[in-house]
Backbone as JSON, one array per atom type, in Angstrom:
{
  "sequence": "MLNILERVVKLFSYLEDVILNIAPLFLLLISIVAVFNRYFLKYSMGWYEEISIYLYMLLVYWGASKASKEDSHYSVSILLDKFKRKTRNYFEIMIWAFCLLISLLGVYFGMKMCLITTRKTVYLGIPTSIILFTTITMGFFGMSLKYLYKIVDKLINRNKNCEQVGNEQ",
  "N": [[-3.86, 0.98, 28.61], [-4.15, -0.47, 26.26], [-5.61, 1.32, 24.76], [-3.79, 3.43, 24.28], [-1.81, 2.03, 22.89], [-3.33, 1.26, 20.71], [-3.81, 3.76, 19.49], [-1.2, 4.49, 18.76], [-0.63, 2.44, 16.96], [-2.55, 3.01, 15.0], [-1.67, 5.54, 14.14], [0.88, 4.9, 13.14], [0.07, 3.12, 11.16], [-1.3, 4.83, 9.46], [0.8, 6.49, 8.57], [2.27, 4.52, 7.31], [0.48, 3.76, 5.26], [0.48, 6.12, 3.73], [3.17, 6.23, 2.9], [3.35, 3.78, 1.51], [1.67, 4.29, -0.58], [2.72, 6.5, -1.9], [5.41, 5.89, -2.51], [5.55, 3.82, -4.62], [4.5, 5.3, -6.77], [6.31, 7.42, -7.0], [8.59, 5.93, -7.59], [7.85, 4.89, -10.08], [7.63, 7.28, -11.61], [10.28, 8.26, -11.49], [11.57, 6.16, -12.76], [10.53, 6.32, -15.35], [11.53, 8.83, -16.13], [14.27, 8.27, -15.97], [14.59, 6.28, -17.95], [13.79, 7.7, -20.21], [15.8, 9.73, -20.24], [18.1, 8.17, -20.59], [17.77, 6.81, -23.09], [16.88, 8.7, -24.97], [18.06, 11.22, -24.49], [20.59, 10.46, -24.08], [21.82, 10.45, -21.6], [22.9, 9.33, -18.56], [21.48, 8.78, -15.41], [22.99, 8.67, -12.47], [22.18, 8.76, -9.82], [19.69, 7.67, -9.84], [19.63, 4.89, -9.42], [20.31, 4.66, -6.7], [18.14, 5.93, -5.43], [16.03, 4.31, -6.33], [16.66, 1.8, -5.21], [16.43, 2.44, -2.5], [13.68, 3.09, -2.39], [12.56, 0.62, -3.1], [13.39, -0.87, -0.89], [11.93, 0.44, 1.11], [9.33, -0.25, 0.27], [9.37, -3.04, 0.59], [9.97, -3.58, 3.4], [8.21, -1.88, 4.86], [5.89, -2.72, 3.68], [5.8, -5.36, 4.54], [5.3, -4.85, 7.2], [2.73, -3.73, 7.03], [1.38, -5.95, 6.04], [1.51, -7.61, 8.24], [-0.32, -6.47, 9.96], [-2.73, -6.86, 8.66], [-2.96, -9.58, 8.56], [-1.99, -10.87, 6.26], [0.26, -12.22, 5.56], [1.77, -15.1, 4.16], [0.7, -18.25, 5.29], [0.51, -21.48, 6.8], [-2.21, -23.11, 7.78], [-3.13, -25.58, 8.59], [-2.75, -27.2, 10.9], [-3.65, -25.4, 12.84], [-6.32, -25.09, 12.17], [-7.46, -27.42, 13.05], [-7.91, -27.26, 15.75], [-10.08, -26.39, 18.49], [-11.94, -23.42, 19.44], [-10.9, -22.14, 21.88], [-8.38, -23.36, 22.33], [-7.29, -22.82, 19.87], [-7.09, -20.02, 20.02], [-5.07, -19.75, 21.96], [-2.91, -20.87, 20.56], [-2.74, -19.06, 18.42], [-1.96, -16.77, 19.82], [0.54, -17.66, 20.73], [1.88, -17.97, 18.28], [1.84, -15.32, 17.34], [3.37, -14.21, 19.38], [5.83, -15.39, 18.88], [6.32, -14.3, 16.34], [6.46, -11.63, 17.13], [8.79, -11.71, 18.66], [10.68, -12.3, 16.63], [10.38, -10.0, 15.04], [11.17, -8.04, 16.87], [13.83, -8.76, 17.14], [14.61, -8.09, 14.57], [14.33, -5.3, 14.74], [16.31, -4.78, 16.67], [18.72, -5.73, 15.42], [18.61, -4.18, 13.14], [18.92, -1.6, 14.21], [21.45, -1.96, 15.27], [22.96, -2.3, 12.92], [22.58, 0.24, 11.86], [23.96, 1.83, 13.66], [26.62, 1.03, 13.41], [27.29, 1.51, 10.8], [28.99, 3.63, 8.65], [29.17, 4.59, 6.13], [28.38, 6.44, 3.09], [26.01, 7.06, 0.45], [26.98, 6.93, -3.01], [26.39, 8.87, -5.12], [24.4, 10.69, -4.13], [25.15, 11.08, -1.51], [23.89, 10.31, 0.84], [23.72, 9.28, 4.19], [24.21, 5.87, 4.89], [23.24, 4.79, 7.2], [20.92, 6.21, 7.77], [19.25, 5.35, 5.71], [19.08, 2.62, 6.31], [17.86, 2.8, 8.82], [15.35, 4.05, 8.3], [14.15, 2.17, 6.68], [14.64, -0.78, 7.21], [14.76, -0.91, 10.11], [12.52, 0.66, 10.94], [10.48, -0.66, 9.57], [10.48, -3.23, 10.77], [9.92, -2.33, 13.34], [7.31, -1.41, 13.05], [6.05, -3.86, 12.51], [6.48, -5.1, 14.97], [5.0, -3.46, 16.69], [2.41, -4.0, 15.76], [2.1, -6.77, 16.14], [2.38, -6.87, 18.92], [0.13, -5.36, 19.65], [-1.91, -7.05, 18.66], [-1.59, -9.3, 20.34], [-2.01, -8.24, 22.94], [-4.6, -7.21, 22.63], [-6.05, -9.55, 22.03], [-5.68, -11.0, 24.41], [-6.91, -9.27, 26.3], [-9.53, -9.09, 25.28], [-10.19, -11.79, 25.46], [-10.19, -12.14, 28.2], [-12.3, -10.41, 28.87], [-14.41, -11.71, 27.6], [-14.45, -14.09, 29.09], [-15.17, -13.07, 31.59], [-17.74, -12.12, 31.02], [-19.08, -14.49, 30.4], [-18.86, -15.75, 32.86], [-20.41, -14.03, 34.44], [-22.9, -14.41, 33.35], [-23.59, -16.94, 34.13]],
  "CA": [[-2.69, 0.66, 27.82], [-4.6, -0.88, 24.94], [-6.05, 2.52, 24.05], [-2.58, 4.12, 23.83], [-1.21, 1.18, 21.87], [-4.19, 1.34, 19.52], [-3.56, 5.05, 18.85], [0.12, 4.43, 18.15], [-0.74, 1.57, 15.78], [-3.31, 3.75, 13.98], [-0.8, 6.58, 13.61], [1.9, 4.23, 12.33], [-0.6, 2.56, 9.98], [-1.57, 5.96, 8.56], [2.09, 6.82, 7.96], [2.57, 3.39, 6.43], [-0.37, 3.87, 4.06], [0.96, 7.24, 2.93], [4.44, 5.82, 2.28], [3.13, 2.7, 0.55], [0.96, 4.83, -1.74], [3.55, 7.47, -2.61], [6.68, 5.29, -2.96], [5.48, 3.22, -5.96], [4.29, 6.34, -7.78], [7.58, 8.1, -7.15], [9.47, 4.99, -8.28], [7.41, 4.86, -11.47], [8.0, 8.53, -12.27], [11.73, 8.31, -11.63], [11.96, 5.17, -13.78], [10.18, 6.88, -16.66], [12.5, 9.89, -16.41], [15.58, 7.64, -16.2], [14.57, 5.62, -19.26], [13.76, 8.78, -21.21], [17.13, 10.34, -20.29], [19.12, 7.24, -21.08], [17.61, 6.43, -24.49], [16.63, 9.82, -25.88], [19.01, 12.3, -24.26], [21.9, 9.81, -23.93], [22.36, 10.89, -20.32], [22.59, 8.35, -17.52], [21.33, 9.37, -14.08], [23.61, 7.77, -11.5], [21.45, 8.78, -8.56], [18.44, 6.92, -9.99], [19.76, 3.57, -8.81], [20.27, 4.82, -5.24], [16.76, 6.24, -5.03], [15.16, 3.16, -6.59], [16.95, 0.78, -4.19], [15.83, 2.93, -1.26], [12.22, 2.96, -2.49], [12.24, -0.8, -3.03], [13.54, -1.29, 0.51], [10.74, 0.95, 1.81], [8.17, -1.05, -0.1], [9.48, -4.39, 1.15], [9.89, -3.65, 4.86], [6.97, -1.29, 5.33], [4.82, -3.6, 3.19], [5.73, -6.49, 5.48], [4.64, -4.35, 8.4], [1.3, -3.62, 6.73], [0.85, -7.31, 5.92], [1.35, -8.19, 9.58], [-1.56, -5.95, 10.54], [-3.89, -7.4, 7.95], [-2.83, -11.03, 8.52], [-1.89, -11.31, 4.88], [1.46, -13.01, 5.32], [1.45, -16.49, 3.86], [0.8, -19.15, 6.44], [-0.11, -22.79, 6.66], [-3.07, -23.19, 8.96], [-3.7, -26.92, 8.68], [-2.79, -27.59, 12.31], [-4.46, -24.44, 13.59], [-7.73, -25.33, 11.85], [-7.93, -28.63, 13.72], [-8.2, -26.99, 17.15], [-11.3, -25.67, 18.82], [-11.79, -21.97, 19.6], [-10.05, -21.74, 23.0], [-7.02, -23.83, 22.04], [-6.84, -22.06, 18.7], [-6.69, -18.69, 20.49], [-3.76, -19.86, 22.61], [-1.91, -21.08, 19.52], [-2.57, -17.79, 17.71], [-1.15, -15.9, 20.68], [1.91, -18.17, 20.7], [2.44, -17.66, 16.97], [2.09, -13.88, 17.33], [4.49, -13.94, 20.28], [7.04, -15.77, 18.15], [6.51, -13.27, 15.32], [6.9, -10.44, 17.85], [10.2, -11.93, 18.99], [11.45, -12.17, 15.39], [10.38, -8.6, 14.62], [12.01, -7.3, 17.81], [15.21, -9.04, 16.73], [14.83, -7.26, 13.39], [14.56, -3.92, 15.22], [17.61, -4.76, 17.35], [19.82, -5.84, 14.47], [18.53, -3.01, 12.27], [19.55, -0.5, 14.94], [22.87, -2.27, 15.37], [23.55, -1.98, 11.62], [22.56, 1.7, 11.71], [24.98, 2.44, 14.51], [27.99, 0.71, 13.0], [27.51, 1.89, 9.41], [29.45, 5.02, 8.5], [29.27, 4.9, 4.71], [27.37, 7.27, 2.44], [25.78, 6.67, -0.93], [28.0, 7.51, -3.9], [25.98, 10.08, -5.85], [23.63, 11.64, -3.32], [25.82, 11.3, -0.23], [22.98, 10.04, 1.97], [24.3, 8.28, 5.09], [23.57, 4.56, 4.81], [22.55, 4.54, 8.47], [19.56, 6.77, 7.64], [18.51, 4.45, 4.83], [18.8, 1.39, 7.08], [16.91, 3.09, 9.89], [14.0, 4.32, 7.8], [13.57, 1.03, 5.99], [14.66, -2.03, 7.97], [14.41, -0.75, 11.53], [11.14, 1.13, 11.1], [9.59, -1.72, 9.1], [10.37, -4.22, 11.85], [9.26, -1.68, 14.46], [5.88, -1.45, 12.76], [5.6, -5.24, 12.71], [6.48, -5.35, 16.42], [3.83, -2.77, 17.24], [1.17, -4.67, 15.37], [2.0, -8.06, 16.83], [2.12, -6.58, 20.33], [-1.27, -4.97, 19.76], [-2.75, -8.25, 18.49], [-1.48, -10.15, 21.54], [-2.68, -7.57, 24.07], [-6.02, -7.15, 22.32], [-6.61, -10.91, 22.16], [-5.71, -11.35, 25.83], [-7.91, -8.46, 26.99], [-10.85, -9.53, 24.81], [-10.44, -13.12, 26.0], [-10.56, -11.96, 29.61], [-13.64, -9.82, 28.91], [-15.36, -12.76, 27.24], [-14.53, -15.01, 30.22], [-15.95, -12.4, 32.63], [-19.13, -12.06, 30.6], [-19.62, -15.84, 30.53], [-18.97, -16.01, 34.29], [-21.52, -13.23, 34.97], [-24.16, -14.97, 32.84], [-23.9, -18.19, 34.83]],
  "C": [[-3.08, 0.29, 26.39], [-5.0, 0.33, 24.12], [-4.85, 3.29, 23.49], [-1.92, 3.33, 22.7], [-2.01, 1.23, 20.57], [-3.97, 2.65, 18.77], [-2.21, 5.06, 18.13], [0.08, 3.57, 16.88], [-1.5, 2.28, 14.66], [-2.46, 4.83, 13.33], [0.26, 5.98, 12.7], [1.28, 3.67, 11.06], [-0.93, 3.66, 8.97], [-0.3, 6.36, 7.82], [2.5, 5.76, 6.95], [1.76, 3.47, 5.13], [0.1, 4.98, 3.15], [2.24, 6.83, 2.19], [4.21, 4.77, 1.21], [2.29, 3.13, -0.65], [1.83, 5.76, -2.57], [4.79, 6.82, -3.22], [6.57, 4.63, -4.34], [5.28, 4.26, -7.07], [5.59, 7.1, -8.06], [8.58, 7.22, -7.9], [9.12, 4.91, -9.77], [7.84, 6.11, -12.22], [9.51, 8.63, -12.49], [12.2, 7.31, -12.69], [11.67, 5.68, -15.18], [11.19, 7.95, -17.07], [13.87, 9.28, -16.72], [15.65, 6.97, -17.57], [14.58, 6.67, -20.37], [15.15, 9.41, -21.36], [18.16, 9.43, -20.91], [18.99, 7.0, -22.59], [17.44, 7.61, -25.44], [17.65, 10.95, -25.71], [20.44, 11.79, -24.11], [22.62, 10.27, -22.65], [21.94, 9.88, -19.25], [22.54, 9.05, -16.15], [21.86, 8.38, -13.05], [22.84, 7.68, -10.2], [20.15, 7.99, -8.62], [18.51, 5.58, -9.28], [19.69, 3.65, -7.28], [18.85, 5.06, -4.75], [15.86, 5.02, -5.23], [15.42, 2.03, -5.58], [16.31, 1.17, -2.87], [14.31, 2.75, -1.29], [11.79, 1.5, -2.45], [12.37, -1.32, -1.59], [12.36, -0.8, 1.35], [9.53, 0.08, 1.53], [8.21, -2.44, 0.54], [9.24, -4.39, 2.66], [8.62, -3.01, 5.42], [5.76, -2.09, 4.83], [4.68, -4.83, 4.06], [5.05, -6.08, 6.77], [3.13, -4.24, 8.18], [0.66, -5.0, 6.63], [0.66, -7.96, 7.28], [0.08, -7.69, 10.26], [-2.78, -6.63, 9.94], [-3.89, -8.92, 7.88], [-2.74, -11.56, 7.09], [-0.54, -11.93, 4.54], [1.02, -14.44, 5.01], [1.62, -17.34, 5.11], [0.1, -20.46, 6.1], [-0.92, -23.01, 7.93], [-3.73, -24.56, 9.12], [-3.82, -27.35, 10.14], [-3.7, -26.68, 13.12], [-5.95, -24.67, 13.37], [-8.3, -26.55, 12.58], [-8.33, -28.39, 15.18], [-9.49, -26.22, 17.32], [-10.95, -24.23, 19.19], [-10.77, -21.59, 20.7], [-8.6, -22.13, 22.76], [-6.45, -23.07, 20.86], [-6.38, -20.67, 19.1], [-5.31, -18.73, 21.15], [-2.65, -20.05, 21.57], [-1.67, -19.81, 18.7], [-1.71, -16.83, 18.52], [0.3, -16.35, 20.68], [2.6, -17.84, 19.37], [2.76, -16.17, 16.88], [3.25, -13.5, 18.25], [5.81, -14.3, 19.61], [7.35, -14.74, 17.06], [6.98, -11.95, 15.94], [8.38, -10.55, 18.2], [11.08, -11.73, 17.75], [11.51, -10.7, 14.96], [11.19, -7.72, 15.57], [13.49, -7.55, 17.53], [15.57, -8.23, 15.47], [15.09, -5.81, 13.76], [15.95, -3.81, 15.83], [18.76, -4.79, 16.35], [19.8, -4.7, 13.45], [19.19, -1.81, 12.93], [21.05, -0.72, 15.04], [23.58, -1.94, 14.05], [23.62, -0.47, 11.41], [23.71, 2.34, 12.48], [26.4, 2.15, 14.07], [28.31, 1.13, 11.57], [27.89, 3.36, 9.32], [29.53, 5.45, 7.04], [28.16, 5.83, 4.25], [27.17, 6.75, 1.02], [26.7, 7.47, -1.85], [27.56, 8.84, -4.49], [25.31, 11.11, -4.96], [24.26, 11.93, -1.96], [24.92, 11.12, 0.97], [23.66, 9.02, 2.87], [23.51, 6.97, 5.03], [22.81, 4.24, 6.08], [21.12, 5.09, 8.43], [18.69, 5.86, 6.78], [18.13, 3.18, 5.58], [17.77, 1.64, 8.17], [15.49, 3.27, 9.36], [13.36, 3.15, 7.09], [13.5, -0.2, 6.9], [14.16, -1.85, 9.39], [12.96, -0.33, 11.7], [10.12, 0.1, 10.59], [9.39, -2.79, 10.16], [9.71, -3.63, 13.09], [7.74, -1.69, 14.27], [5.3, -2.85, 12.94], [5.5, -5.54, 14.2], [5.27, -4.7, 17.07], [2.54, -3.54, 16.96], [1.0, -6.02, 16.03], [1.75, -7.87, 18.32], [0.66, -6.19, 20.54], [-2.2, -6.17, 19.62], [-2.76, -9.11, 19.75], [-2.25, -9.53, 22.69], [-4.18, -7.53, 23.84], [-6.69, -8.51, 22.5], [-6.72, -11.31, 23.63], [-6.78, -10.57, 26.59], [-9.31, -8.88, 26.57], [-11.2, -10.91, 25.33], [-10.86, -13.02, 27.46], [-11.95, -11.35, 29.74], [-14.7, -10.87, 28.59], [-15.53, -13.76, 28.38], [-15.35, -14.4, 31.35], [-17.41, -12.36, 32.28], [-19.79, -13.44, 30.74], [-19.8, -16.16, 32.01], [-20.14, -15.25, 34.91], [-22.87, -13.79, 34.51], [-24.56, -16.23, 33.58], [-24.32, -17.88, 36.2]]
}
C-alpha cells in the first residue's frame, strides 16, 4: 500500500511542480501584456482579471499542497521539541492526522461548492465549478495525499524500527 501511495504522491508532486513553475510565468506574461495594452494601446483586456484570479488561486492552493509535503508550513514547535523521540513521533502523527482531517474537509467542501455552483465567468465563460475544482479541491486533495503518506510512512517505519530493535535483543 505504501508503494502505491508513494507513486501517487510522486505523480501528484510532479504535476504540482509543473503547475507551480508555469503559473507564475504565465501570470507575469499576461500582466505585462495587460499593462502594455492598457497604457499604450488604450485597450483594456477584461479577461485578464479572470485568468489572473484563477492563476493566483492555483498558486495558493497548490502551493499549500507543496508546502505540506516539504513541512514548510509555519508551525510552533516549542512543545514538540520538549518531548523525546518516541513521544515526539506520536505527537507528529497526531498533528498530521489533524491536518489530514482539515484537508479532507477542504476536499469535501470544495467538491460541495463545485457541485452547487452553476455560474460562469463573465468574459471567458468558464464554469466556476471547474475553477473551484482545479484549485481548491485539487489543492486540498494534494495536501490530503501527502499527510496520509506521512502518517502511513511514519507508522510503517516505526514498526520496522521496533522489529529491528526486537531482533537485535
